[in-house]
N, C-alpha and C positions, 0 to 999 in steps of 0.2 A: 938614072939614080933610083934606087929602090926606096920604098917607104921606110924600111928599116934604117937605111942610111940617113934619110932625112930626119927621122926621129932621133937616131943615135947622135947625129951631129948638131941637132938643134940646141939652142941655148936655153933649155928648159931645166927645171929642177930634176934631179936624178930620180926621185920617186915618181914624177910625172912621166919621164921617159920610160921607166920600168913598167909602169901601168899600161902605157900605150903599146910598148913592144910586146908585152904579154898578151894583150887583147889581139894585136895584129897577128901574132904567131898562133894563137888559139883559134881565132875566128876567121882569119884572113882579112883582106882589105874590103870589108863591107862598107856600104855607104855611111852607116852610122859611125864606124871607126874612122873613116877618112874625114868625116865632118868633125869628129872630136879632135883629130890631129890638127885640122885647120883652125878650129876654135882655140886650141891651146897655143898655137903659134901666133894667131891674131891677138890673143890676150897679152902675150909677151910683147908683141910689137906695140900695141896700144899703151901698155904700161910704160914702155920706153918713151913714147911720144908725150905721155902725161908727165913723166919725170922732167922732160925738157920743156914742158909748158906749151907744147905744140898741140893744137886741136886740128886733126886732119879732116878735110872735107871729103866725104865719101864720093862726091860727084866730080872731084878733081880728075882730069884726064890721066894725070900721072898715077894717081892711086888706082884708077880703073885699069890702067895698063899693067901696073904691078900686080893687081889682083888676078887679072887674066893670065899673066905669066905664071903666077903661083898656082892657079887652078890647072893650067896646062902641064906644069911640072908634076903636080900630084896625080893627074890623070895618066901621064906617061909612066910614072913610077908604079901606079896601080896596074896598068896594062903589063908592064914588065914583070911585076910580081905574079900576076895571074898566069902569064905565059910560062914563067919558070915553074910555077906549081903544077901546071898542066904537063910540062915536060917531065917533071919528077914523077908524076902519077903514071905517065906512060912508061917511063923507065922501070918503075916499081912493078907494073903489070907484066912487063916483059920478063923481068927477073922472076916473078912469081910463076909465070907460065913455064919458064925453063926449069925451075925447081920442081914444079909439079911433074913435068916430063921425066926428070931424073928420078924422082920418087917412084913414078909408075914403072919405069924401066927396072929399077932395083927390085920392086915388088914382083915384077914378072920374072926376073932372074931368080929370085928366091923361090917362087912357085915351081919354076922349071927344075931347080936344084932339088927341091923336096920330092918332086915326081920322079926324078932320075934316081933318087936314093933308095 
């Protein structure tokens, strides 16, 4: 699951989602942006607990396990995003190289044609 999917599907306010997605698309999954996403999601979770009158114990093994699972999911999504961005960069470089080769070929053909004329 990508970070964009996590943010898009998160039960956050639309303006928060938009802000996070814009930062993510502009800067990529930097540590600061990943931390901000975690903070926004945690704030939502904490608000839900507060509404229910539940005061979670951060040392509770279940909370630690859930936190680890969350951190693992974010790390996996970040890795997937980085890999996809790297693949796209490679694809773009290959397309650019092909385009440059085609341009060079067309320029050579134009020079040959002008010499032959």
